[in-house]
N, CA and C atoms of all chains as a GROMACS GRO file, in nm:
protein
  573
    1MET      N    1   8.542   7.460  10.037
    1MET     CA    2   8.610   7.500  10.160
    1MET      C    3   8.757   7.525  10.133
    2ARG      N    4   8.807   7.635  10.183
    2ARG     CA    5   8.950   7.665  10.171
    2ARG      C    6   9.002   7.708  10.307
    3LYS      N    7   9.132   7.701  10.317
    3LYS     CA    8   9.195   7.740  10.441
    3LYS      C    9   9.236   7.886  10.430
    4TYR      N   10   9.197   7.965  10.528
    4TYR     CA   11   9.227   8.107  10.528
    4TYR      C   12   9.298   8.147  10.655
    5GLU      N   13   9.359   8.262  10.646
    5GLU     CA   14   9.423   8.319  10.763
    5GLU      C   15   9.389   8.467  10.765
    6THR      N   16   9.347   8.516  10.879
    6THR     CA   17   9.314   8.658  10.891
    6THR      C   18   9.393   8.717  11.006
    7LEU      N   19   9.458   8.827  10.979
    7LEU     CA   20   9.529   8.899  11.084
    7LEU      C   21   9.448   9.024  11.114
    8VAL      N   22   9.409   9.039  11.240
    8VAL     CA   23   9.323   9.150  11.281
    8VAL      C   24   9.401   9.239  11.376
    9LEU      N   25   9.385   9.369  11.356
    9LEU     CA   26   9.452   9.466  11.444
    9LEU      C   27   9.346   9.537  11.528
   10PHE      N   28   9.350   9.511  11.658
   10PHE     CA   29   9.254   9.573  11.749
   10PHE      C   30   9.311   9.701  11.808
   11SER      N   31   9.218   9.786  11.850
   11SER     CA   32   9.258   9.910  11.918
   11SER      C   33   9.329   9.878  12.049
   12PRO      N   34   9.431   9.955  12.086
   12PRO     CA   35   9.500   9.929  12.213
   12PRO      C   36   9.416   9.971  12.334
   13GLU      N   37   9.306  10.045  12.307
   13GLU     CA   38   9.226  10.094  12.419
   13GLU      C   39   9.129   9.990  12.473
   14LEU      N   40   9.110   9.881  12.398
   14LEU     CA   41   9.018   9.777  12.444
   14LEU      C   42   9.080   9.700  12.559
   15ASN      N   43   8.996   9.663  12.657
   15ASN     CA   44   9.048   9.572  12.758
   15ASN      C   45   9.024   9.428  12.713
   16ASP      N   46   9.078   9.333  12.788
   16ASP     CA   47   9.074   9.192  12.745
   16ASP      C   48   8.931   9.145  12.721
   17GLU      N   49   8.841   9.189  12.810
   17GLU     CA   50   8.704   9.142  12.802
   17GLU      C   51   8.636   9.187  12.672
   18GLU      N   52   8.652   9.317  12.642
   18GLU     CA   53   8.589   9.372  12.522
   18GLU      C   54   8.646   9.307  12.396
   19ARG      N   55   8.777   9.286  12.399
   19ARG     CA   56   8.840   9.228  12.281
   19ARG      C   57   8.797   9.083  12.261
   20ASN      N   58   8.791   9.009  12.373
   20ASN     CA   59   8.750   8.869  12.361
   20ASN      C   60   8.607   8.855  12.312
   21SER      N   61   8.520   8.947  12.354
   21SER     CA   62   8.381   8.936  12.309
   21SER      C   63   8.371   8.969  12.160
   22ALA      N   64   8.452   9.067  12.115
   22ALA     CA   65   8.455   9.099  11.971
   22ALA      C   66   8.507   8.981  11.891
   23LEU      N   67   8.608   8.916  11.949
   23LEU     CA   68   8.668   8.800  11.883
   23LEU      C   69   8.569   8.684  11.880
   24GLN      N   70   8.495   8.671  11.990
   24GLN     CA   71   8.396   8.562  11.997
   24GLN      C   72   8.288   8.582  11.891
   25ASN      N   73   8.248   8.708  11.869
   25ASN     CA   74   8.149   8.736  11.766
   25ASN      C   75   8.198   8.691  11.629
   26LEU      N   76   8.327   8.718  11.601
   26LEU     CA   77   8.382   8.679  11.472
   26LEU      C   78   8.387   8.527  11.460
   27LYS      N   79   8.423   8.461  11.569
   27LYS     CA   80   8.426   8.314  11.568
   27LYS      C   81   8.286   8.259  11.542
   28ASN      N   82   8.186   8.323  11.604
   28ASN     CA   83   8.048   8.278  11.583
   28ASN      C   84   8.009   8.290  11.436
   29VAL      N   85   8.056   8.396  11.370
   29VAL     CA   86   8.023   8.415  11.228
   29VAL      C   87   8.080   8.299  11.147
   30ILE      N   88   8.204   8.262  11.177
   30ILE     CA   89   8.266   8.150  11.104
   30ILE      C   90   8.185   8.023  11.126
   31GLU      N   91   8.147   8.000  11.251
   31GLU     CA   92   8.073   7.876  11.280
   31GLU      C   93   7.935   7.878  11.216
   32ARG      N   94   7.874   7.996  11.213
   32ARG     CA   95   7.742   8.008  11.152
   32ARG      C   96   7.747   7.978  11.003
   33GLU      N   97   7.860   8.018  10.941
   33GLU     CA   98   7.877   7.993  10.797
   33GLU      C   99   7.934   7.854  10.770
   34LYS      N  100   7.926   7.767  10.871
   34LYS     CA  101   7.969   7.627  10.861
   34LYS      C  102   8.119   7.615  10.835
   35GLY      N  103   8.192   7.708  10.890
   35GLY     CA  104   8.337   7.699  10.882
   35GLY      C  105   8.392   7.630  11.006
   36GLN      N  106   8.524   7.628  11.014
   36GLN     CA  107   8.587   7.559  11.125
   36GLN      C  108   8.711   7.639  11.165
   37ILE      N  109   8.720   7.672  11.294
   37ILE     CA  110   8.836   7.748  11.339
   37ILE      C  111   8.948   7.652  11.372
   38LEU      N  112   9.065   7.677  11.314
   38LEU     CA  113   9.178   7.587  11.334
   38LEU      C  114   9.269   7.636  11.446
   39SER      N  115   9.297   7.765  11.447
   39SER     CA  116   9.379   7.815  11.557
   39SER      C  117   9.359   7.965  11.575
   40VAL      N  118   9.378   8.009  11.698
   40VAL     CA  119   9.373   8.152  11.732
   40VAL      C  120   9.507   8.186  11.795
   41ASP      N  121   9.574   8.280  11.734
   41ASP     CA  122   9.710   8.310  11.776
   41ASP      C  123   9.714   8.457  11.816
   42GLU      N  124   9.730   8.484  11.945
   42GLU     CA  125   9.732   8.623  11.992
   42GLU      C  126   9.876   8.670  12.001
   43TRP      N  127   9.906   8.770  11.921
   43TRP     CA  128  10.044   8.824  11.921
   43TRP      C  129  10.065   8.918  12.038
   44GLY      N  130   9.957   8.974  12.086
   44GLY     CA  131   9.969   9.070  12.195
   44GLY      C  132   9.991   9.211  12.145
   45MET      N  133  10.019   9.299  12.241
   45MET     CA  134  10.036   9.440  12.210
   45MET      C  135  10.169   9.462  12.140
   46ARG      N  136  10.165   9.530  12.028
   46ARG     CA  137  10.289   9.557  11.955
   46ARG      C  138  10.293   9.702  11.910
   47ASP      N  139  10.413   9.753  11.894
   47ASP     CA  140  10.428   9.887  11.839
   47ASP      C  141  10.401   9.883  11.690
   48LEU      N  142  10.329   9.983  11.639
   48LEU     CA  143  10.298   9.987  11.497
   48LEU      C  144  10.410  10.059  11.422
   49ALA      N  145  10.422  10.024  11.294
   49ALA     CA  146  10.527  10.087  11.213
   49ALA      C  147  10.494  10.232  11.182
   50TYR      N  148  10.366  10.262  11.181
   50TYR     CA  149  10.323  10.401  11.162
   50TYR      C  150  10.194  10.419  11.241
   51PRO      N  151  10.164  10.542  11.284
   51PRO     CA  152  10.044  10.559  11.366
   51PRO      C  153   9.916  10.530  11.288
   52VAL      N  154   9.825  10.457  11.350
   52VAL     CA  155   9.696  10.425  11.291
   52VAL      C  156   9.591  10.488  11.381
   53ARG      N  157   9.508  10.572  11.325
   53ARG     CA  158   9.409  10.649  11.401
   53ARG      C  159   9.474  10.713  11.523
   54LYS      N  160   9.591  10.768  11.500
   54LYS     CA  161   9.668  10.840  11.602
   54LYS      C  162   9.714  10.753  11.718
   55MET      N  163   9.703  10.620  11.700
   55MET     CA  164   9.755  10.529  11.803
   55MET      C  165   9.888  10.472  11.755
   56MET      N  166   9.979  10.458  11.848
   56MET     CA  167  10.111  10.405  11.812
   56MET      C  168  10.122  10.256  11.838
   57ARG      N  169  10.025  10.197  11.906
   57ARG     CA  170  10.032  10.055  11.938
   57ARG      C  171   9.902   9.989  11.896
   58GLY      N  172   9.905   9.856  11.897
   58GLY     CA  173   9.785   9.781  11.861
   58GLY      C  174   9.798   9.637  11.905
   59PHE      N  175   9.683   9.570  11.910
   59PHE     CA  176   9.681   9.430  11.954
   59PHE      C  177   9.650   9.342  11.834
   60TYR      N  178   9.744   9.255  11.800
   60TYR     CA  179   9.728   9.170  11.682
   60TYR      C  180   9.674   9.033  11.723
   61VAL      N  181   9.577   8.983  11.644
   61VAL     CA  182   9.527   8.846  11.663
   61VAL      C  183   9.523   8.780  11.527
   62ARG      N  184   9.577   8.659  11.518
   62ARG     CA  185   9.576   8.584  11.392
   62ARG      C  186   9.478   8.469  11.404
   63LEU      N  187   9.387   8.460  11.308
   63LEU     CA  188   9.288   8.352  11.305
   63LEU      C  189   9.315   8.262  11.186
   64GLU      N  190   9.311   8.133  11.210
   64GLU     CA  191   9.326   8.039  11.100
   64GLU      C  192   9.198   7.958  11.094
   65PHE      N  193   9.138   7.947  10.977
   65PHE     CA  194   9.009   7.879  10.971
   65PHE      C  195   8.982   7.821  10.833
   66LEU      N  196   8.888   7.726  10.831
   66LEU     CA  197   8.836   7.672  10.705
   66LEU      C  198   8.703   7.741  10.680
   67LEU      N  199   8.683   7.787  10.559
   67LEU     CA  200   8.558   7.855  10.530
   67LEU      C  201   8.528   7.846  10.382
   68ASP      N  202   8.400   7.849  10.351
   68ASP     CA  203   8.357   7.850  10.213
   68ASP      C  204   8.400   7.984  10.151
   69SER      N  205   8.441   7.980  10.023
   69SER     CA  206   8.497   8.101   9.964
   69SER      C  207   8.395   8.215   9.958
   70LEU      N  208   8.266   8.181   9.942
   70LEU     CA  209   8.165   8.286   9.936
   70LEU      C  210   8.137   8.345  10.074
   71ALA      N  211   8.158   8.264  10.177
   71ALA     CA  212   8.128   8.310  10.312
   71ALA      C  213   8.234   8.404  10.366
   72VAL      N  214   8.350   8.408  10.300
   72VAL     CA  215   8.457   8.497  10.347
   72VAL      C  216   8.413   8.642  10.337
   73GLN      N  217   8.339   8.674  10.230
   73GLN     CA  218   8.287   8.810  10.215
   73GLN      C  219   8.201   8.850  10.334
   74GLU      N  220   8.116   8.756  10.374
   74GLU     CA  221   8.028   8.780  10.488
   74GLU      C  222   8.111   8.800  10.615
   75PHE      N  223   8.214   8.716  10.630
   75PHE     CA  224   8.303   8.726  10.746
   75PHE      C  225   8.372   8.863  10.748
   76GLU      N  226   8.421   8.906  10.632
   76GLU     CA  227   8.490   9.035  10.626
   76GLU      C  228   8.395   9.151  10.651
   77ARG      N  229   8.271   9.134  10.608
   77ARG     CA  230   8.172   9.239  10.633
   77ARG      C  231   8.155   9.259  10.783
   78HIS      N  232   8.152   9.144  10.857
   78HIS     CA  233   8.137   9.153  11.002
   78HIS      C  234   8.259   9.218  11.067
   79ILE      N  235   8.378   9.192  11.010
   79ILE     CA  236   8.497   9.257  11.065
   79ILE      C  237   8.485   9.408  11.047
   80ARG      N  238   8.439   9.449  10.929
   80ARG     CA  239   8.426   9.593  10.902
   80ARG      C  240   8.325   9.659  10.995
   81LEU      N  241   8.221   9.582  11.030
   81LEU     CA  242   8.118   9.638  11.118
   81LEU      C  243   8.167   9.652  11.260
   82THR      N  244   8.261   9.566  11.299
   82THR     CA  245   8.309   9.568  11.437
   82THR      C  246   8.388   9.696  11.462
   83GLU      N  247   8.350   9.766  11.568
   83GLU     CA  248   8.425   9.886  11.603
   83GLU      C  249   8.556   9.843  11.668
   84ASN      N  250   8.649   9.934  11.668
   84ASN     CA  251   8.779   9.911  11.733
   84ASN      C  252   8.865   9.807  11.664
   85ILE      N  253   8.827   9.766  11.543
   85ILE     CA  254   8.921   9.690  11.460
   85ILE      C  255   8.976   9.789  11.359
   86PHE      N  256   9.106   9.813  11.366
   86PHE     CA  257   9.167   9.915  11.281
   86PHE      C  258   9.196   9.860  11.142
   87LYS      N  259   9.253   9.741  11.139
   87LYS     CA  260   9.298   9.687  11.012
   87LYS      C  261   9.285   9.536  11.014
   88PHE      N  262   9.270   9.478  10.894
   88PHE     CA  263   9.271   9.332  10.886
   88PHE      C  264   9.317   9.293  10.747
   89VAL      N  265   9.367   9.172  10.734
   89VAL     CA  266   9.403   9.119  10.603
   89VAL      C  267   9.372   8.970  10.604
   90THR      N  268   9.307   8.922  10.497
   90THR     CA  269   9.274   8.780  10.485
   90THR      C  270   9.357   8.722  10.372
   91VAL      N  271   9.420   8.609  10.399
   91VAL     CA  272   9.508   8.546  10.303
   91VAL      C  273   9.468   8.400  10.288
   92VAL      N  274   9.468   8.349  10.164
   92VAL     CA  275   9.440   8.208  10.139
   92VAL      C  276   9.567   8.130  10.172
   93LEU      N  277   9.550   8.021  10.245
   93LEU     CA  278   9.664   7.934  10.275
   93LEU      C  279   9.650   7.807  10.192
   94GLY      N  280   9.751   7.774  10.118
   94GLY     CA  281   9.752   7.649  10.042
   94GLY      C  282   9.665   7.654   9.918
   95LYS      N  283   9.673   7.548   9.838
   95LYS     CA  284   9.596   7.540   9.716
   95LYS      C  285   9.453   7.494   9.746
   96PRO      N  286   9.358   7.525   9.658
   96PRO     CA  287   9.219   7.490   9.688
   96PRO      C  288   9.197   7.341   9.706
   97ASP      N  289   9.270   7.260   9.633
   97ASP     CA  290   9.247   7.116   9.643
   97ASP      C  291   9.321   7.053   9.761
   98ALA      N  292   9.408   7.132   9.820
   98ALA     CA  293   9.489   7.076   9.929
   98ALA      C  294   9.404   7.046  10.053
   99VAL      N  295   9.293   7.118  10.067
   99VAL     CA  296   9.211   7.100  10.187
   99VAL      C  297   9.090   7.015  10.152
  100VAL      N  298   9.080   6.902  10.215
  100VAL     CA  299   8.963   6.816  10.196
  100VAL      C  300   8.887   6.814  10.328
  101VAL      N  301   8.761   6.850  10.322
  101VAL     CA  302   8.681   6.855  10.443
  101VAL      C  303   8.595   6.730  10.450
  102GLU      N  304   8.603   6.665  10.563
  102GLU     CA  305   8.521   6.544  10.579
  102GLU      C  306   8.378   6.584  10.610
  103GLU      N  307   8.287   6.520  10.542
  103GLU     CA  308   8.145   6.546  10.569
  103GLU      C  309   8.100   6.455  10.681
  104ALA      N  310   8.031   6.511  10.777
  104ALA     CA  311   7.988   6.432  10.892
  104ALA      C  312   7.860   6.355  10.858
  105MET      N  313  14.268   9.477   8.158
  105MET     CA  314  14.287   9.601   8.233
  105MET      C  315  14.303   9.571   8.383
  106SER      N  316  14.382   9.655   8.448
  106SER     CA  317  14.419   9.620   8.585
  106SER      C  318  14.304   9.640   8.684
  107PHE      N  319  14.223   9.744   8.662
  107PHE     CA  320  14.121   9.772   8.763
  107PHE      C  321  14.015   9.661   8.771
  108LYS      N  322  13.999   9.590   8.663
  108LYS     CA  323  13.901   9.481   8.665
  108LYS      C  324  13.944   9.369   8.760
  109LYS      N  325  14.074   9.346   8.762
  109LYS     CA  326  14.125   9.240   8.849
  109LYS      C  327  14.113   9.279   8.996
  110LYS      N  328  14.131   9.407   9.022
  110LYS     CA  329  14.125   9.452   9.162
  110LYS      C  330  13.983   9.439   9.218
  111PHE      N  331  13.886   9.472   9.134
  111PHE     CA  332  13.749   9.472   9.186
  111PHE      C  333  13.666   9.362   9.120
  112THR      N  334  13.650   9.255   9.192
  112THR     CA  335  13.560   9.149   9.145
  112THR      C  336  13.447   9.137   9.248
  113PRO      N  337  13.328   9.185   9.212
  113PRO     CA  338  13.219   9.181   9.310
  113PRO      C  339  13.179   9.038   9.343
  114LYS      N  340  13.135   9.022   9.464
  114LYS     CA  341  13.091   8.891   9.512
  114LYS      C  342  12.967   8.850   9.435
  115LYS      N  343  12.961   8.724   9.400
  115LYS     CA  344  12.842   8.675   9.327
  115LYS      C  345  12.721   8.683   9.420
  116LYS      N  346  12.614   8.747   9.368
  116LYS     CA  347  12.491   8.755   9.448
  116LYS      C  348  12.412   8.627   9.433
  117PHE      N  349  12.331   8.596   9.533
  117PHE     CA  350  12.246   8.478   9.523
  117PHE      C  351  12.113   8.509   9.591
  118CYS      N  352  12.013   8.430   9.554
  118CYS     CA  353  11.880   8.449   9.612
  118CYS      C  354  11.879   8.385   9.750
  119ARG      N  355  11.852   8.465   9.850
  119ARG     CA  356  11.858   8.412   9.988
  119ARG      C  357  11.743   8.315  10.016
  120PHE      N  358  11.634   8.331   9.942
  120PHE     CA  359  11.520   8.241   9.967
  120PHE      C  360  11.539   8.107   9.898
  121CYS      N  361  11.617   8.106   9.788
  121CYS     CA  362  11.647   7.980   9.722
  121CYS      C  363  11.755   7.906   9.799
  122ALA      N  364  11.853   7.981   9.849
  122ALA     CA  365  11.966   7.919   9.919
  122ALA      C  366  11.920   7.855  10.049
  123ASN      N  367  11.830   7.923  10.117
  123ASN     CA  368  11.780   7.872  10.245
  123ASN      C  369  11.629   7.858  10.236
  124THR      N  370  11.584   7.736  10.210
  124THR     CA  371  11.440   7.715  10.190
  124THR      C  372  11.362   7.731  10.321
  125GLU      N  373  11.433   7.728  10.433
  125GLU     CA  374  11.362   7.742  10.561
  125GLU      C  375  11.340   7.889  10.597
  126LEU      N  376  11.404   7.979  10.524
  126LEU     CA  377  11.383   8.122  10.550
  126LEU      C  378  11.241   8.159  10.507
  127PRO      N  379  11.155   8.195  10.602
  127PRO     CA  380  11.017   8.220  10.563
  127PRO      C  381  11.001   8.351  10.487
  128LEU      N  382  10.923   8.346  10.382
  128LEU     CA  383  10.888   8.466  10.305
  128LEU      C  384  10.742   8.494  10.335
  129ASP      N  385  10.721   8.577  10.437
  129ASP     CA  386  10.586   8.589  10.492
  129ASP      C  387  10.565   8.733  10.538
  130TYR      N  388  10.442   8.783  10.518
  130TYR     CA  389  10.415   8.920  10.562
  130TYR      C  390  10.418   8.932  10.713
  131LYS      N  391  10.408   8.820  10.783
  131LYS     CA  392  10.407   8.823  10.928
  131LYS      C  393  10.547   8.834  10.988
  132ARG      N  394  10.648   8.837  10.902
  132ARG     CA  395  10.785   8.846  10.953
  132ARG      C  396  10.851   8.976  10.905
  133PRO      N  397  10.810   9.090  10.962
  133PRO     CA  398  10.868   9.217  10.918
  133PRO      C  399  11.018   9.226  10.942
  134ASP      N  400  11.069   9.143  11.037
  134ASP     CA  401  11.213   9.147  11.065
  134ASP      C  402  11.293   9.101  10.944
  135ILE      N  403  11.241   8.997  10.874
  135ILE     CA  404  11.311   8.949  10.754
  135ILE      C  405  11.286   9.043  10.637
  136LEU      N  406  11.159   9.086  10.621
  136LEU     CA  407  11.125   9.172  10.507
  136LEU      C  408  11.201   9.304  10.513
  137SER      N  409  11.229   9.351  10.633
  137SER     CA  410  11.292   9.482  10.645
  137SER      C  411  11.434   9.481  10.588
  138GLU      N  412  11.492   9.360  10.570
  138GLU     CA  413  11.625   9.354  10.508
  138GLU      C  414  11.617   9.382  10.358
  139PHE      N  415  11.496   9.378  10.302
  139PHE     CA  416  11.481   9.398  10.158
  139PHE      C  417  11.418   9.532  10.124
  140ILE      N  418  11.414   9.622  10.221
  140ILE     CA  419  11.368   9.759  10.193
  140ILE      C  420  11.477   9.856  10.238
  141THR      N  421  11.477   9.974  10.177
  141THR     CA  422  11.574  10.074  10.218
  141THR      C  423  11.529  10.136  10.349
  142ASP      N  424  11.614  10.218  10.410
  142ASP     CA  425  11.570  10.277  10.537
  142ASP      C  426  11.465  10.385  10.516
  143ARG      N  427  11.439  10.419  10.390
  143ARG     CA  428  11.325  10.507  10.361
  143ARG      C  429  11.200  10.426  10.328
  144GLY      N  430  11.210  10.296  10.325
  144GLY     CA  431  11.093  10.211  10.308
  144GLY      C  432  11.070  10.162  10.168
  145LYS      N  433  11.160  10.195  10.074
  145LYS     CA  434  11.141  10.149   9.936
  145LYS      C  435  11.190  10.005   9.920
  146ILE      N  436  11.120   9.930   9.834
  146ILE     CA  437  11.161   9.792   9.807
  146ILE      C  438  11.289   9.796   9.723
  147ILE      N  439  11.390   9.718   9.762
  147ILE     CA  440  11.518   9.719   9.691
  147ILE      C  441  11.507   9.630   9.567
  148ALA      N  442  11.558   9.681   9.454
  148ALA     CA  443  11.551   9.608   9.328
  148ALA      C  444  11.628   9.478   9.338
  149ARG      N  445  11.585   9.378   9.260
  149ARG     CA  446  11.648   9.247   9.273
  149ARG      C  447  11.786   9.244   9.209
  150ARG      N  448  11.816   9.342   9.123
  150ARG     CA  449  11.952   9.346   9.069
  150ARG      C  450  12.052   9.383   9.178
  151ILE      N  451  12.003   9.442   9.284
  151ILE     CA  452  12.092   9.478   9.395
  151ILE      C  453  12.096   9.368   9.501
  152THR      N  454  11.977   9.314   9.536
  152THR     CA  455  11.977   9.212   9.641
  152THR      C  456  12.013   9.074   9.587
  153GLY      N  457  11.991   9.050   9.457
  153GLY     CA  458  12.021   8.920   9.400
  153GLY      C  459  11.908   8.819   9.413
  154THR      N  460  11.793   8.862   9.463
  154THR     CA  461  11.678   8.772   9.476
  154THR      C  462  11.632   8.726   9.338
  155CYS      N  463  11.591   8.600   9.324
  155CYS     CA  464  11.545   8.550   9.195
  155CYS      C  465  11.406   8.606   9.162
  156ALA      N  466  11.368   8.600   9.037
  156ALA     CA  467  11.244   8.664   8.991
  156ALA      C  468  11.122   8.610   9.066
  157LYS      N  469  11.120   8.479   9.084
  157LYS     CA  470  11.005   8.414   9.149
  157LYS      C  471  10.989   8.466   9.292
  158HIS      N  472  11.100   8.471   9.365
  158HIS     CA  473  11.090   8.514   9.503
  158HIS      C  474  11.070   8.664   9.515
  159GLN      N  475  11.126   8.740   9.421
  159GLN     CA  476  11.107   8.885   9.427
  159GLN      C  477  10.959   8.920   9.409
  160ARG      N  478  10.892   8.844   9.321
  160ARG     CA  479  10.750   8.869   9.298
  160ARG      C  480  10.671   8.851   9.426
  161SER      N  481  10.694   8.738   9.494
  161SER     CA  482  10.617   8.718   9.617
  161SER      C  483  10.668   8.810   9.728
  162LEU      N  484  10.795   8.845   9.723
  162LEU     CA  485  10.848   8.937   9.824
  162LEU      C  486  10.775   9.071   9.820
  163THR      N  487  10.750   9.123   9.698
  163THR     CA  488  10.681   9.252   9.690
  163THR      C  489  10.541   9.243   9.748
  164THR      N  490  10.468   9.134   9.717
  164THR     CA  491  10.333   9.124   9.772
  164THR      C  492  10.337   9.112   9.924
  165GLN      N  493  10.436   9.037   9.975
  165GLN     CA  494  10.443   9.021  10.121
  165GLN      C  495  10.478   9.153  10.188
  166ILE      N  496  10.567   9.231  10.127
  166ILE     CA  497  10.603   9.361  10.184
  166ILE      C  498  10.481   9.453  10.184
  167LYS      N  499  10.405   9.448  10.074
  167LYS     CA  500  10.287   9.535  10.066
  167LYS      C  501  10.181   9.495  10.167
  168ARG      N  502  10.167   9.365  10.192
  168ARG     CA  503  10.072   9.320  10.295
  168ARG      C  504  10.118   9.367  10.433
  169ALA      N  505  10.248   9.355  10.456
  169ALA     CA  506  10.301   9.397  10.586
  169ALA      C  507  10.279   9.546  10.608
  170ARG      N  508  10.292   9.625  10.499
  170ARG     CA  509  10.267   9.769  10.510
  170ARG      C  510  10.121   9.795  10.545
  171GLN      N  511  10.032   9.719  10.480
  171GLN     CA  512   9.889   9.734  10.506
  171GLN      C  513   9.857   9.716  10.654
  172MET      N  514   9.922   9.616  10.716
  172MET     CA  515   9.891   9.583  10.854
  172MET      C  516   9.977   9.660  10.954
  173ALA      N  517  10.044   9.765  10.908
  173ALA     CA  518  10.128   9.848  10.996
  173ALA      C  519  10.241   9.769  11.059
  174LEU      N  520  10.287   9.664  10.992
  174LEU     CA  521  10.405   9.592  11.039
  174LEU      C  522  10.533   9.654  10.981
  175LEU      N  523  10.517   9.715  10.862
  175LEU     CA  524  10.626   9.792  10.802
  175LEU      C  525  10.569   9.929  10.765
  176PHE      N  526  10.658  10.028  10.755
  176PHE     CA  527  10.606  10.161  10.721
  176PHE      C  528  10.610  10.182  10.570
  177TYR      N  529  10.525  10.273  10.523
  177TYR     CA  530  10.522  10.307  10.380
  177TYR      C  531  10.636  10.403  10.348
  178THR      N  532  10.644  10.510  10.426
  178THR     CA  533  10.750  10.608  10.407
  178THR      C  534  10.811  10.640  10.542
  179ALA      N  535  10.938  10.673  10.541
  179ALA     CA  536  11.008  10.695  10.668
  179ALA      C  537  10.954  10.817  10.742
  180THR      N  538  10.904  10.918  10.667
  180THR     CA  539  10.855  11.036  10.736
  180THR      C  540  10.732  11.008  10.821
  181HIS      N  541  10.658  10.902  10.784
  181HIS     CA  542  10.540  10.869  10.862
  181HIS      C  543  10.565  10.756  10.961
  182ALA      N  544  10.686  10.703  10.961
  182ALA     CA  545  10.715  10.590  11.049
  182ALA      C  546  10.718  10.634  11.194
  183SER      N  547  10.681  10.540  11.280
  183SER     CA  548  10.672  10.571  11.423
  183SER      C  549  10.806  10.613  11.480
  184TYR      N  550  10.912  10.545  11.438
  184TYR     CA  551  11.041  10.573  11.502
  184TYR      C  552  11.092  10.712  11.470
  185VAL      N  553  11.052  10.767  11.354
  185VAL     CA  554  11.090  10.903  11.320
  185VAL      C  555  11.011  11.001  11.405
  186ARG      N  556  10.883  10.971  11.422
  186ARG     CA  557  10.797  11.059  11.501
  186ARG      C  558  10.843  11.066  11.646
  187LYS      N  559  10.882  10.948  11.699
  187LYS     CA  560  10.926  10.946  11.838
  187LYS      C  561  11.045  11.038  11.857
  188LYS      N  562  11.139  11.033  11.759
  188LYS     CA  563  11.258  11.117  11.769
  188LYS      C  564  11.219  11.265  11.763
  189SER      N  565  11.125  11.299  11.673
  189SER     CA  566  11.092  11.440  11.654
  189SER      C  567  11.019  11.497  11.775
  190THR      N  568  10.945  11.413  11.849
  190THR     CA  569  10.872  11.466  11.964
  190THR      C  570  10.963  11.484  12.084
  191LEU      N  571  11.076  11.415  12.083
  191LEU     CA  572  11.167  11.425  12.199
  191LEU      C  573  11.230  11.564  12.207
   0.00000   0.00000   0.00000
């Protein structure tokens, strides 16, 4: 298990409901892969530095979670499948040994 | 020689070493933008004075920020240039 952070850029055309359901799907993937969501940080609508798919704005959401390193691929696959996600980046937080997961 | 005495450049220092609380993070385009030119190029560390260790991570953070449209790759494609041209 490692600690990861993913920044997702949603289309500005989505309303709150559609975006939350897309986000919920991603959270479900993490939970299905026996991960743990630590925090969800919504940055809100922001102007982009350059147009993406001809849109000048986008909605950023930052997810922080614990996940098995092999399951991250599966998680990213689901992000790619989700429509209306323009861009994402996943970053490892901390050293691998820094995170100790308690077994229940 | 006289001109050497007149011009003594200020000693440069690594801003990330001097202030450990200054975050070096792709999520902070406001800080990263101080280390790129207005055309979007990463400024060499001989000019900014950043140490080798921090310059290395600075480049990766800038590139991540570009990926996520937090910083622009080139000024011609940047939003603020486009806004001006459409006006």
